[in-house]
Structure formats: C-alpha cells, structure tokens
C-alpha positions as CSV (number, residue, x, y, z in Angstrom):
1,X,97.6,-13.0,-15.8
2,X,97.9,-16.6,-14.6
3,X,97.2,-19.4,-17.1
4,X,94.4,-20.6,-14.7
5,X,92.6,-17.2,-15.0
6,X,89.8,-16.8,-17.4
7,X,88.2,-13.6,-18.8
8,X,85.6,-12.8,-21.4
9,X,86.1,-9.3,-22.9
10,X,83.5,-7.7,-25.1
11,X,84.6,-4.9,-27.5
12,X,81.5,-2.7,-28.0
13,X,80.3,0.7,-29.2
14,X,77.2,2.7,-29.1
15,X,77.3,3.2,-32.9
16,X,78.9,1.6,-35.9
17,X,82.1,2.9,-37.4
18,X,83.9,3.8,-34.2
19,X,86.6,1.1,-34.6
20,X,85.5,-1.8,-32.4
21,X,86.4,-4.4,-34.9
22,X,89.8,-2.7,-35.4
23,X,90.4,-2.9,-31.6
24,X,89.1,-6.5,-31.3
25,X,91.1,-8.0,-34.1
26,X,94.3,-6.2,-33.2
27,X,94.0,-7.1,-29.5
28,X,93.3,-10.8,-30.5
29,X,96.3,-10.9,-32.8
30,X,98.6,-9.3,-30.3
31,X,97.7,-11.7,-27.5
32,X,98.0,-14.7,-29.9
33,X,101.5,-13.6,-30.9
34,X,102.4,-13.5,-27.2
35,X,101.2,-17.1,-26.9
36,X,98.2,-16.3,-24.7
37,X,95.4,-18.8,-24.8
38,X,92.9,-16.7,-26.6
39,X,89.9,-17.2,-28.8
40,X,87.8,-14.7,-30.7
41,X,84.0,-14.5,-31.4
42,X,82.6,-12.3,-34.1
43,X,79.2,-11.5,-32.6
44,X,78.2,-8.9,-35.2
45,X,76.0,-11.5,-36.9
46,X,74.3,-9.1,-39.2
47,X,77.6,-8.1,-40.8
48,X,80.5,-10.3,-39.5
49,X,83.8,-9.1,-40.9
50,X,86.6,-10.4,-38.6
51,X,87.6,-12.9,-41.2
52,X,88.7,-10.0,-43.5
53,X,91.6,-9.4,-41.0
54,X,92.1,-12.9,-39.5
55,X,92.7,-15.9,-41.7
56,X,92.1,-19.4,-40.5
57,X,91.0,-22.8,-41.7
58,X,87.3,-23.5,-41.7
59,X,86.9,-26.5,-39.4
60,X,83.1,-26.5,-38.9
61,X,79.8,-24.9,-39.8
62,X,76.6,-25.4,-37.8
63,X,73.1,-24.3,-38.8
64,X,71.3,-22.5,-35.9
65,X,67.6,-23.2,-35.8
66,X,64.7,-22.4,-33.5
67,X,61.2,-23.8,-33.2
68,X,58.4,-22.1,-35.1
69,X,54.7,-23.1,-34.6
70,X,52.7,-24.9,-37.3
71,X,49.0,-24.6,-36.8
72,X,46.6,-27.3,-37.8
73,X,43.6,-25.2,-39.0
74,X,41.3,-28.3,-38.8
75,X,42.0,-28.9,-35.1
76,X,42.2,-25.2,-34.2
77,X,39.2,-23.8,-32.3
78,X,40.1,-20.2,-33.1
79,X,39.9,-19.4,-29.4
80,X,42.6,-16.7,-29.6
81,X,44.6,-17.9,-26.7
82,X,47.7,-18.5,-28.7
83,X,47.7,-15.0,-30.1
84,X,47.1,-13.6,-26.6
85,X,50.1,-15.5,-25.3
86,X,52.4,-14.3,-28.0
87,X,54.4,-11.3,-26.9
88,X,55.9,-10.8,-30.3
89,X,52.7,-10.4,-32.3
90,X,53.7,-13.4,-34.5
91,X,50.2,-14.9,-34.8
92,X,47.6,-13.3,-37.1
93,X,44.0,-14.3,-36.4
94,X,40.6,-13.5,-37.9
95,X,38.2,-15.8,-35.9
96,X,35.1,-15.0,-37.9
97,X,36.8,-15.9,-41.1
98,X,38.5,-18.9,-39.7
99,X,41.9,-17.5,-40.7
100,X,45.0,-18.0,-38.5
101,X,48.6,-17.6,-39.7
102,X,52.1,-17.6,-38.1
103,X,54.3,-14.7,-39.1
104,X,57.6,-16.7,-39.0
105,X,59.8,-13.6,-39.2
106,X,58.4,-12.3,-35.9
107,X,58.5,-15.5,-34.0
108,X,61.1,-15.9,-31.3
109,X,60.6,-19.6,-30.8
110,X,59.5,-19.2,-27.2
111,X,56.9,-21.9,-27.3
112,X,54.2,-19.9,-25.4
113,X,51.6,-20.5,-28.1
114,X,52.0,-24.3,-27.7
115,X,51.5,-24.0,-24.0
116,X,48.4,-21.9,-24.5
117,X,46.7,-24.2,-27.0
118,X,44.3,-26.7,-25.3
119,X,43.3,-28.5,-28.5
120,X,46.6,-29.9,-29.7
121,X,46.5,-27.8,-32.8
122,X,50.0,-26.5,-32.7
123,X,53.1,-28.4,-33.6
124,X,56.6,-27.0,-34.2
125,X,59.2,-27.1,-37.0
126,X,62.8,-26.1,-37.1
127,X,63.6,-22.9,-39.0
128,X,67.2,-21.9,-39.8
129,X,68.2,-18.5,-38.3
130,X,71.8,-18.5,-39.4
131,X,75.1,-20.4,-39.0
132,X,78.1,-20.5,-36.7
133,X,81.4,-21.0,-38.5
134,X,84.6,-22.0,-36.7
135,X,88.1,-21.2,-38.0
136,X,91.3,-22.8,-36.6
137,X,94.4,-20.6,-36.4
138,X,97.9,-21.3,-35.2
139,X,98.8,-21.6,-31.5
140,X,95.6,-23.5,-30.8
141,X,93.4,-20.4,-31.2
142,X,90.0,-20.2,-32.8
143,X,87.8,-17.6,-34.5
144,X,84.1,-18.3,-34.1
145,X,81.8,-16.4,-36.4
146,X,78.1,-15.7,-36.0
147,X,76.3,-15.2,-39.3
148,X,72.6,-14.7,-39.5
149,X,70.4,-15.6,-42.4
150,X,69.2,-12.8,-44.7
151,X,65.6,-11.9,-43.8
152,X,65.8,-13.1,-40.2
153,X,64.5,-10.4,-37.8
154,X,66.8,-11.1,-34.8
155,X,70.4,-12.3,-34.7
156,X,70.3,-13.1,-31.0
157,X,69.9,-16.9,-31.3
158,X,72.9,-17.0,-33.6
159,X,75.0,-14.8,-31.3
160,X,74.2,-16.9,-28.3
161,X,75.1,-20.1,-30.2
162,X,78.4,-18.7,-31.4
163,X,79.5,-17.7,-27.9
164,X,78.6,-21.1,-26.5
165,X,80.4,-22.9,-29.3
166,X,83.6,-20.8,-29.0
167,X,86.9,-22.4,-27.9
168,X,87.9,-23.2,-24.4
169,X,90.9,-20.9,-24.1
170,X,91.3,-18.7,-21.1
171,X,90.7,-15.4,-22.9
172,X,87.8,-14.7,-25.1
173,X,87.6,-11.5,-27.2
174,X,84.0,-10.9,-28.4
175,X,83.4,-8.3,-31.2
176,X,80.0,-7.0,-30.2
177,X,77.3,-5.7,-32.5
178,X,77.0,-1.9,-32.6
179,X,74.3,0.0,-30.7
180,X,72.6,-0.8,-27.4
181,X,69.7,-3.1,-28.5
182,X,69.2,-6.8,-27.9
183,X,72.2,-8.1,-29.9
184,X,74.5,-5.8,-27.9
185,X,72.9,-6.8,-24.6
186,X,73.1,-10.6,-25.2
187,X,76.8,-10.2,-26.1
188,X,77.9,-8.1,-23.2
189,X,75.8,-10.1,-20.7
190,X,78.3,-12.9,-21.2
191,X,81.3,-10.7,-20.7
192,X,83.3,-10.1,-17.6
193,X,84.6,-6.8,-18.8
194,X,83.4,-4.4,-21.6
195,X,85.6,-2.2,-23.6
196,X,83.6,0.7,-25.2
197,X,85.2,2.2,-28.3
198,X,84.2,5.8,-29.0
199,X,85.4,8.9,-30.8
200,X,85.8,12.5,-29.4
201,X,82.8,14.0,-31.2
202,X,79.3,15.0,-30.1
203,X,77.7,12.0,-31.8
204,X,80.4,9.7,-30.2
205,X,79.8,11.1,-26.8
206,X,76.0,10.8,-27.1
207,X,76.2,7.1,-28.1
208,X,78.8,6.5,-25.4
209,X,76.4,7.8,-22.7
210,X,73.7,5.5,-23.9
211,X,76.1,2.5,-23.8
212,X,77.2,3.4,-20.3
213,X,73.7,3.8,-19.0
214,X,72.9,0.3,-20.3
215,X,76.0,-1.3,-18.8
216,X,75.3,0.4,-15.5
217,X,71.9,-1.1,-15.5
218,X,73.4,-4.5,-16.1
219,X,76.1,-3.9,-13.3
220,X,78.9,-4.5,-15.8
221,X,82.5,-3.3,-15.4
222,X,83.8,-1.3,-18.4
223,X,86.4,1.1,-19.6
224,X,86.7,3.3,-22.7
225,X,89.0,3.6,-25.7
226,X,89.0,6.9,-27.6
227,X,89.7,6.2,-31.3
228,X,90.7,9.0,-33.7
229,X,92.0,11.0,-30.8
230,X,92.7,14.6,-31.7
231,X,89.8,14.7,-34.2
232,X,87.1,16.4,-32.2
233,X,86.9,18.2,-28.8
234,X,87.6,17.4,-25.1
235,X,84.1,16.8,-23.9
236,X,84.5,13.1,-24.0
237,X,87.6,13.3,-21.8
238,X,85.7,15.6,-19.4
239,X,82.8,13.1,-19.2
240,X,85.2,10.2,-18.4
241,X,87.0,12.2,-15.8
242,X,83.8,13.6,-14.1
243,X,82.3,10.1,-13.9
244,X,85.6,8.3,-12.9
245,X,85.5,6.0,-16.0
246,X,88.8,4.4,-17.0
247,X,90.4,5.6,-20.2
248,X,92.1,2.4,-21.3
249,X,93.7,3.6,-24.5
250,X,93.9,6.4,-27.1
251,X,94.3,5.7,-30.8
252,X,95.5,8.6,-32.8
253,X,93.8,9.9,-36.0
254,X,96.5,8.4,-38.2
255,X,96.5,8.0,-42.0
256,X,98.9,5.0,-41.6
257,X,96.3,3.1,-39.5
258,X,93.5,3.9,-42.0
259,X,95.6,2.7,-45.0
260,X,96.3,-0.7,-43.4
261,X,92.7,-1.1,-42.2
262,X,91.3,-0.4,-45.7
263,X,93.5,-3.2,-47.1
264,X,92.3,-5.7,-44.5
265,X,95.7,-5.5,-42.6
266,X,96.3,-5.5,-38.9
267,X,98.4,-2.6,-37.6
268,X,99.6,-4.9,-34.8
269,X,101.0,-7.2,-37.5
270,X,102.6,-4.5,-39.5
271,X,104.0,-2.4,-36.6
272,X,105.5,-4.1,-33.5
273,X,105.0,-0.9,-31.5
274,X,101.3,-1.1,-32.0
275,X,101.4,-4.7,-30.9
276,X,102.9,-3.6,-27.6
277,X,100.3,-0.9,-27.3
278,X,97.5,-3.6,-27.5
279,X,99.4,-5.7,-25.0
280,X,99.3,-2.6,-22.8
281,X,95.6,-2.3,-23.4
282,X,95.1,-5.9,-22.2
283,X,97.1,-5.2,-19.0
284,X,95.0,-2.1,-18.4
285,X,91.8,-4.2,-18.7
286,X,93.1,-6.8,-16.2
287,X,94.1,-4.0,-13.8
288,X,90.6,-2.4,-13.9
289,X,88.9,-5.7,-13.9
290,X,90.7,-6.6,-10.7
291,X,89.7,-3.4,-9.0
292,X,86.4,-3.1,-7.1
293,X,83.8,-1.3,-9.1
294,X,84.8,0.3,-12.4
C-alpha cells in the first residue's frame, strides 16, 4: 500500500458476539505497530468497548445534538399537517381536545414538521443524542469513540459524527454495530471495503447471509473471516465457495485467544505470530479491494 492510498475498512457482523471487535482492535494494533497511518472508529455507539483493549489519552469530547421541534400551542391551528409530514410518528395530536405533543424519543430531527407548519407555531431546540470521544495514541494514531446517550432511540447521528470527526490518516478501521439495521448501514455506507466476521454454525451462516444480501444491495465489496474455526460444520465454507466470496482469514477456536480477550488483552500484542497474521489479513483486504467485483 502506498502512503498516498486511502481506505476505510468496516469490520461488521450479522449478530453480536462473533468477534468483530476482536478483529478490529487487533488489526488496528498490528498496523499501528508497523507504522501505518491508521485511525480507528468505534461505531458501536450503543455499547462501545474498544477502549477496553486500546489505551489512549482523551483529547476531546463533543456532545452530538439534533434539532427537536417545540410547538407553541397558542399559535398552533391544530391543522394536522405537521403530524402528516412526520414519517417517524413523533407528533401526537388530538385536534378536538387541542392537545399536541412531540415525542422527542421518536424524533429524527429531519425538520419536516417545521416545513409543514404555515402558522409559525414550530421552533426547534437542541437535544443531546450522545457524545464523540477522541483518544490520542502513539505514532500519531487516534481512536474515535461514538457513545450514545441512554434512552435515545437511534445511535445513527452519533455514529455519523464519530466517522466525520475521525483522524485524517490513510487507513480507517471502523468497528461496526452488530446486525443489519440502520446503525450497520450508516457505518458500512462510508466504508470502501467490509470485513464480515462470522462463525461456522447455523446461526452464524444465517446472519452472514442477511449481511451479504444487504451489502449486495448497497454494491459494497466484502470478504469474510471465520472465527472459532473448527467449532461447527462446513456449510459456511461451502456457501462462500459456491458464491465466490473471499475467505480472508480463519481464527481458530483457541483457549489462549479467549483468555487474553477476557482480560482485555490483544493477542497481536501478546503474540507476534498473530500480529503477522493480522498484517496478512490487511494484505488480503487490499488484494481483494483492488480486484474488480468481490
């Protein structure tokens, strides 16, 4: 990889517990130790945990807000247009009783209700959705963490802010939220290449299929890591081979790995052979990213 090249890599999975944070943190550490220009973004805003494995100095924390409507009930004509314009059902209205309320937890801050109102009855206020924390590490690398506020319905604004506030290094590793819903989509949409971490079990394969269907619909390039290899059956391998999907890496079902992980330790830091394996993973990603198609 030339220093002028840039790539954003999302580490994702169809379900929680497959090992995506394990892969993301060890890949980041391995590249950092090789003096690559690399930054990391913890996009799992509902439960960020990369700081358990990667220590840095907190250099900034920013509240992330969005606009929520405030309705002046005296000026309101109770015409129902604001409620009709709201795609998220965030406005409760009883015209006969002259009752109108904003359900702030459902509001996405899109501003459609303000556009709909012809009577100037709607103003807006800032509501905190979460925060973005930035940690400085050695070698000029940064870890940027998205952390949503408890009780907020969607982490998407915080995730988008964290990605935009991440460092300017050539390589960005994004630890994606699990699943295939909006937080996942808004993370991988900003990636050049997606690494899907799965396990060779029926549940793992089912969730992998869903993730791949989503990425195909987004026209994203991707490859797969099989974690806990040797634990289940061969159906995941058969699926990858049949659909010509790159198998980027296998991680064995190993007690040593589990012990280090449970202590908040990086296997790439404790074992140089694993560090080389993650460098090999990065080279595999670049190879397949450079190919046409998957």
